[in-house]
N, C-alpha and C positions, 0 to 999 in steps of 0.2 A: 593395352592401348597406352597412349601417351597424353600427358597434359603439359601445356606450356603456360606459364604465368609470366607476363612481361610487366615489370614495375619501372616506370620512369624515375630517374633520379633528378636532383637539382642541377646536374651537369648535362652536358650534350649527349650522354650515352644512357643506355637502358640496361636494366638488369633482367635477365631471362632465367627462369627456373624450369627445368624440364623434369617431369616425374613419369616414370614408366612403371606399369603394373604388369607383372607376368609371374609364371609359376616357379621360376628359378633366377638366381643371380646372373647366370649366363644369358638367359633370355633378356633380362633387363639391360645388360651390357650391350647386347646386339641392337636393342631398341634405341638406346642413347647414343651409340656410336655415330650415326649420321649428323647429330648436332655438334659433336665435338669436331668431326671432319669438316663440317660446314663453316665453323668459325676458326678453324685452325688452332684451337685452344688459346686464341687471343682473348685476353681479359677473363680467363677462367679463374674462379675463386677456388684454388687448388684444394683447400682444406674442406671444401663442401662437395668436391666433385665425386661422383660415383658413391655416394653415401647412402646406406640403407637407412630408411626412414619409417618408423612405426606409423600406423594409421592415426594415432592420437596426435602425433606431431604434425601431420598433414592438416588435421583439423585446426590445430593452433595456428599454423601459418595462414591458412585461409581466413580464419577468424580475425587475425590481426589486420586484414585488409578491410574489415568492416567495423572500424572503431566506434565505440559507444558515444552518442551525442553528436556525431557528424552527419551531414546530409549526403544522401547517395541517390543517384539517378542511374538507371541500368537499361540496357536493351540487348537484344540477341539476334542471332541467325544461325541457320544451318547452311552449309556450303559444300558444293561438290567441285569447286574450282581447282585450278592448279595451285599447288602449295606456294609457288613463287609469287603468283599474282595476289593470293590472299595475304600471305605474311608480309609482302611488300607494301600493301595497302595499310595493314595494321601498323607497320613501322612508321609509315608516313603520318598516320593519325597520332601516334605517341609522340612524335617529334614536335607536335604543336599542341600537346595537352596543356590545359590551363594551369596545372600544378603537378607536383610530384606524387600526389596521392591517387591520381587516375591510373587505372590499370586494366589489362585485357587478359581474359582466360581463353585459351584455345585447347579444345579436346580433340585429339586425333584418334579416330576410331580404328580398330584393328582391321587389317586386310584379310584376316582369317574369318571364315564363317562362324556365326555364333554357336556356342555349344548347345543352346536350346533355341530352336526356330521360333521366331516371334509369331504370335497369334493375333488375329484381327482384334483391334482395340481402338478406343477413341484416341489414345496417345499414339498417334500413327505416323508422325512426321519425324524424320531423322536425316542424317547426312554424314559424309565422310569427316567433316570438321564441324565442331560446335564452337561458336564464338560468342563470348559475353563481354560487353564493354561497360566499364564502370566509371562514372565521374563522382569524385568524392571531394567535399569541400566543408569548410568551417563557417565562413562569414555569409550571412544572409544576402548581402549585396553581391556575392559572387555567384549566386544561383544562375542568373541569366547567362553568364559567361560559360559556366560549366555545362548547362543544358544545351547551349548553342553548340558547343564542341561535340557533345554526344550526338545531337541531331545531324550535324555535318558529317561526322564519322559514319553514321548509319546510312546516310544518303550516298556517300562514296562507296560503301559496301554493297549497296543495293543490287548492282549488276551481278554480284558474285553469290547472291543469296538464292537458296533453293527451298527455304522454308523458315519457320519460326518455332521456338519452344514456348508453349503457352504459359509456362510458369515464370518466365522472365521478360517476355516481349512487352514492350511499351505500347499498349493498346490506346493510350490517350493521345499518343503522337499521330498514329495512323490506325484507326479502328479496323480497316480492312485486313490488317495483318492477322486478326483472329482466324480468318478463313484460310490463310496460308500456314497456320499452325496445325492443320489437320490435313490428312489425305482427302481427296474429293469425295470418296465413298464415305469416310468417317464424318465429314462435315454435313453431307447430305443426311446421314443417319441421325446425327445430333439434332438437326433441325426437324426431322420427322418425329423424333421422340418429343421434342419441345411442343410441336403442334399437336401431338396426340394428347399429352397430359396437361398442357397449358395453352389451349386453343386461343384464349384471349390475350396471351402474352402478358400476364400480370406479374410473373416472376422475373427478376432482373436477368438481363442477358449480357453479352459482351458489350463493353462501353462503345457508345456511338452507333450501335447497330440495332437499337430499339428492342 
């Protein structure tokens, strides 16, 4: 599969990093080729193009996007939309990001069937694209502006959403998103288990849902 990381700069352009995971260098090259063709190699950072990257380096790159001491707000969605619609909407969002630290992760699932067929489980929602949007800021007075950008971005993406990932979805913004983080069958089963073992609903549940 492929990951896209979009990092706004302080200029009018964005930096996009594409990461491919495959069994061979040739497979990775095939996965990355469409991105190079799409931009016509304009703006490529040549010394970093087609570079093999060990797993620990990927963790370091990701970790650098979550600097210690800074404030972070995040939200996410799964999508089955056309890539042009989704990526176009994300590009529009980045163009009005409140600062250069805001960024977006896009995970593109493989078109090949999984090696191991998924079994029924509570973690049951997925999609062709996984999108996580991050607002990052320093000053406490900037919180409202950054959180507003995140909210506006997610509202613009709502028509393209097919579900949520329960680990990163902002349930304080819209509690009903908890329901869309699970398949209907899994959500029904979770509620049935809760009713069976906690009939009086004394144990905490998803925010805003009682």
